[in-house]
N, C-alpha and C positions, 0 to 999 in steps of 0.2 A: 830580257838580257840587254845589256848595253854594248855598243860597238867596242868600247875600251876593253870589255871582258873578252870579246871575240878576238881582238888583236893579240891577246896574250896566249892564244892557243895555236899550236902547230897544225898545219893541214897535212894529212897523210893520204896518199892515193891507195885505195884498197886493191887496185889491180896489181901493184908491185910492192906495196909496203913502204915506199919511199916518202921521205919528208919533202913536201913541195916548198914550204916556206911559211911566211906569216902574212896576215892581212895588213895591208897598208892603206887601203881605200875601199870604198863601197860605191856601187853604181845603183842608184835608186830611180824607180819609175815615178816621176813627179806627179803624174795624174792619180795613180792609185796609192802611192806611198810605199809600195812593196819593194823589197830588195831584188834587183835583177841579177847582180853578180858581185863578187869580191875581186879586188885587184890584189894579187899576191906578189910579194917581193921574194923571188926565188933565192934559194941558198945554193951556193956552188963554189966554184974555183975563183981564182984571181981574175979570170976573164969575165966572170959574171960581175965582179965588182967594177971592173973598168967599163963595161958596157951597160949603161943604164936602161937600155931598151929591152931588158930581159924579163920584165914584169909579165905575169900570167893572169889572165882573166878566168875565174872559175864561176860558171853559171850557178844560180841558186838551185836549179834542178839537178845538178851534179852532186849536191851535198846529200850524203846518205845518213849521217848522224852527227850531232854536235854533243860531244862528251864533256867531262869536267876538264880534261887536259888537252884533248885533240879534237879536230874536226875531220871526220872521215869523208873523203870525196871519191867519186868514181869517174876518173878521167881515162879514156881509152886512147 
């Protein structure tokens, strides 16, 4: 799977069913080449739009399932 395919999927928190946002970047372990985490652009109000520091990091271990349309994550 390509990163561009992942970027088109919404991330949904299985704890509360809320849409977290979309992947805008990826954090890679340069030694192993494995994905450490995804950087998510959160969806929200006008305040989120005005404040660019609202991006969320979702660790690879928090991902429960990658589906055709969504990525399910477990964030407590």
